[in-house]
Every structure is written in structure tokens, then in C-alpha cells.
C-alpha angles and dihedrals in degrees: 000000000000117000115253116229099173112078091207089067093053087059091072086084088068096049117103117244094248096049117099112235118214125183131175090221140345114228115198127173094255103028144013131221110211123196114230136179124232129209091269091056092251116146117225141167122244125193140158116266119178092336095311130098111247127197120218135183089207141350128229116222132159090000095304137098116241120198128198113263117248127221115252112273128209125178089352094304124111114232108228096217090138127048105234121181117249116239097229093053091054089059097036097082142038120256110273127219112249095251093048092048092050089052091050089053093048093048090052098050095043089061090065107031134042114226139136116280092247091055092048089054092050091048091051092047093049091050091057092043092058090064089061099036093117087070094069135055100221133034141174129239126229117230129188111205127188149101125287114292096025094111100256094139092049091052090046095052100041093050099037093048089071097044124103109290095330111216110206111217122166122218088249093064117106121253090241092053091050093051094047095048092050091044087058097045110023093206135124112308114222116200119185125196092356100169100166121201112207139033136256093331091067113104094226091047089054090047092053095042093052097037100071093071130054118245099029102123129189114223121202132177115244112248091225095051123018090198090063125072141207119215120209126191110211094182111122141097115285133195117197137184122195143155099232136020124270114266090224113084093205090060092048089052092062095057138095096206129202130181112210116220119225106256140168115259121197115260098251091051100049087092121038100242137183091286089060092049092052092048090047094053093048094048094044089054090047091054092047090052091050091051093052092053096041105036093099092047094061116077133173088239086070091071105115123242094242103208100177104154096196096047124094118244094241091056090047088050095054097041104038095072088062088066087073089098097046091098088063091037107033091162089065095065089091090048091060093043092052091045095050092051091047089050091050090054091048092051091048091049092052091045093048089054093051118099092258090049093046092052093048093047090052092049090048095052090047089053089050091051090242098123136055117267111232117246116275097037102080089116087073092060118086133180091280096044136269116004103195137346114233122199095248091056092059094039092053096047092047098040094237139109121276089232092058092045092049094049092051095047091048090052090062096045107273123124138205120228138166132223141144109281132179110246127209092268091057094252120128120226138166108251136170116231143161120267144170113238100213146347095264091057091047093052092047093050091047093050092050104040111019121086106208139031110002094190093086123127117237110264115250090240090064101043115110123231090260098036112157 
């Protein structure tokens, strides 16, 4: 029997014989059953059988019948909270090669958003990746960040509409509603205007922090019985738009972030009209067909061993799963390599402009004799330049307290120590100053906070007494 890779399917063992089982899709190791919707609003499964697409009312697995899940219905009208492929579009086109399909996706989205070519390629690649996300154990999220009127919502919609079973959830939805909807559909969660106040205690923050890695469940007591529990699986792709960054650094570390630039869009494309809807349905069906024919060709062992020596492990962790499709798209290996190095530089730039980065960069340029020494500290300047950098020197030049400066430098690996040093007037005195404990710490700080050449030896003024 085929190996199950979707935990929701394993749950059918726990379902009573008289309970109807509904699933939005069934993801096995060697094939996938996708739910689709026909012109009569009937929901069906499609899968690949001996090289041909077969339509089923239900599938029989592990001794039980599984039916395609239906969209919620109110007053006789289905609520399109999830983007489900239409049956006729799956059959309306030939199966595309991976490169051709990616180009179709890119051409579609660039009609409706304005972005650099490299970003358009990443968006297209991520869209296709979401349809295979059950094959990997970790994944990144895409986030659009910017002020009102910058086009975040347009980017969010155009890109998410083509992702795997997009689940549209507004920032106003409750955390419980978000978890329950995704538990039912297991698609790509779309969160608009999700400016979250608070840190790790916030329910949505927890949901995002746990949801990038398979097997991290959220457990909640049932309101009707506190001795019973609900289990929610937050693992899935997510696309987010927001006006300001998350306050939680762990959440920020799970994102591939883009800032849309305000741009002029042609008049007939300001609003996404019926032409857009037709194109969307056709392309969504084209992608679904591609997935049916290529599901068995994509394996987790295809994830590249991303040996980028100058790239941080967290960035490798969020980008490497995307290489899952590189076996089908070998020409895109360089795309991911270029992106990951660009992302590393962006992260370093942001980090260098943080308060910790600003303090370190100031201390570094002082140690290199490239900045003016504040008045009252000339005794720390010898014939060959600065001797040591005491806390008060940095505090005075930066208009802050020495305690704050010290705490921030310690947080990035520096230390403060005291010893007898020879001052510029030849006298020896016991002074407290900032130092780097060893070469490994120095190299790490430089990689994380210094914009420029990282192959620079630690200045003598910053070496600790036991520096190795």
C-alpha cells in the first residue's frame, strides 16, 4: 500500500464506520488526489491512473470511503473561502513542462503587479512550490511589508490566488477560526493586514512560529469539556501582508519579505475584472494538471544540500526547501542561489541598522581610528591610535547610557573587562573597556552586523586580555 504523508489521512483509522469522511485532498507518497469543482457545483476527486486523469466521486483507502470536501454553503450559495480548481480547466489544456508552466505563471502575475524580474521569478517559483509542500518538513512564508497604498493587498491576492488551495483569512479573523479553517483544508493560508500587537504570547504569533515545521501541533482545551482537547496542525505555506514588522524576531526569521514599490498600473488592471478571473481559473487548472502528472517525480531527497558558507543557518533553513523543485527546474538553481545571497545581504543591512548594529558599528569605527574621539577621552589615544574604548566614551558619543550600550554589546557577543592599561601620558591605570573574547566571536559579529569586507582582523583596541 502507498505510504501516507499527510497526517490527516492517518486519522481515518480513528473515524467510526458510520461517520462520513471528507478531505480536501489526499496526499500519498506516489500520487495525490485533488478535489475539484465541476460546472454543476459538484465536488469530485481527480488523480492520475495509468497516465490518464481519472475522476472519482470518492476514494477507498484503509478500508474506508473518503469523499471530497465541500465549500461551506449558506442560503444555497457556496462561500468561496478556498480556491479550488475547476474540473473543466484541468482537462482544457495539455500538460506543460515545468519551465513553460513557470513562465506562464510569471507572465500572468506581471500583468497585475509591478516588481523586479528577480522577484517575479521567486513569486512564480513559490506558487508552484506550495502545490508540493507536503513533500518537505519545513517551509518559508512570503510577507509583503509596506505602508497603506503601496500595493500589498494586490501582491497578496495575485500571488496567493495561484497557490495551493488558498484560504482567504483577513487579519480581523480570530486565531481559533484561522486554525480551524486550515485544519479543515490544509491549503495556503492568506493573511491580509495582519499587524499583530504583542510578542510570542499572541495566538497568531504562536501559529506562525510553529507552522513552518511539520509536527508542531497546537493543543487547545475544548470549551465544552476541559478534559478533552483539540489538536491543530499549523504546518502549511502562508502569505502575509502587513504595514509593520512583527515584534517577535522568531516570526521575522520565518519570512521571505518583500516591500512593494508604489507604481502606476494601467486603467483596466486597477481592479481585477472578469478577464483576470478567467485567466486565473485556466492557470489554476493548468497547475493542478501539472501536479497530477509530476507528483511522483518530486521527492524530498531532491532538496539541495545548500552549502553556502557565507549564509546564516536560519536563511538556509527557510530557503533550502524551495530547492525541492530544482530537479524539474535545474536552471532555477542559480535563481535560488542569487536570491539567498541577496536575502543574506538584506538581513545584514537591517541588522546593521538595528540599535545593536549601530552601537557595534560605532565601536568598530572608533577602534579603526575612523571617527572622532569625544572630548574628555584623549588619554585613551596613543601615538598609534586609540588604546581602548571605555563605556562612557561610547555612551557620550551616542547620547545614551553606558548601561544600555553595555547590555546591547553583550547581547551580540562582546564583553567588558578591566585591567591596568598604559594611557597616552605614560601613566598606568585600571580602566573598564569593551573587548571581543576570541576570533570566532569576532568573525561572527562581523558577518552579522558589518556591511562590507568581513575578512578584517579584530583591531588591537578591541582584543580581550585572553583573545585567541
